[in-house]
N, C-alpha and C positions, 0 to 999 in steps of 0.2 A: 682806250677812250671809254668812259664809265656810262652805263646806263641810265637813261631817261627815269627820273622818278616815276614809280608807279601811282596812275590815276586810283583814286577810289572809285567802286562802281557806283555807277548812277541808278536811280529807280528804274528804269526801262531796261538797263542792261539786269540787274537782279530778278525783276519779273522775266525777264526770257529765260535766264539760267534757273531760277526756281520755281516759277508758275507756267511758263511758256507750254510744257508738255503737254497739261490738261486742259488750260486755257487759252482763248484767245483773246484779243483786244480789238475785234471789229464784227462786224456783223455778216462780212462776206464770206468768211471760212467756214468749213463744215464745224458743228459742234463738236467739241471732243468730250473728254471724261466730265469735265465741269463747262459751266456755261460760259457764253462769252463775258468779258468784264468790262465790255465797251460800256459806257455812261453808269458804272456799276453805282456811284456816289448819287445817293438820294434816292435810288430803288429799293422799292419795298423787297424784303427779301424773300427768295422762291418764285420772283415772278417774271423771270425773263423767258420771252416766248422761245418757242422752240425745244426746249430743255425740259426733261421728266425728271424732277427733283425726287429725293429722298423723302421717306414719309415723315422724317422729324421737320421737314422745312414746310409741311401742310399747317403748322400749326405755328409757324415763325410768325412773328407781328412787329416787327420793327423796319425802319429803314435803314439801308446801310449808310452809315455816318464813320466819322474817324474813329470813335470810339468803338462801335461795335467792328470796325473791319480790324481794329488793332486787336481785340480780343479774340476774334475770328482766328487772325493769321498764329495768334501764339497758341490756340487750343480749340481748335472749331468743336469739338464733343462738347466743352463745357458751354458753348453759346447754344448749341443745339443738338441735344443728345441725340445719337443715334446718326449723326450726320458722317459720311462716306468719306470726306475728305481726310487723306493721312497726314499731309503736310503739318509741319507746327514751325515757327519761326521764333526761337528764343531769345533775339536780339533785339531790343526796343528800337535801335538805329535802323536795324535792316528794315522793320516793319514800315517803320516811317516814311523810309524811302520809295517802299514798295506802294504804300497807300497815296503817296503824294503824285506819283507817276500814274495810279488808278484815275485820281482826281483830275489830271491833266487831260483825262480820255473822255471829259464831260463837255 
């Protein structure tokens, strides 16, 4: 019997696999290494309550939109020098799926 075709991962699965160790997607879980990403789209960078941001975020003056999220996931230190996030996602299609999932949380 042949195996069923593998389903490509969706944004929620990718988030859980690649981001879920450091970030939550709700406000009821305790803060992890990174802030909760619940309602991240449209939020001012560095402004999630209950999270102590790195010094680089003190001068961040933008709102998280598709372009900023995409650039951040590709290379956080290029967006905010001194950022402590080590994760980088080189695949644009993976970033797009994660961003689409994050936007669903609004």
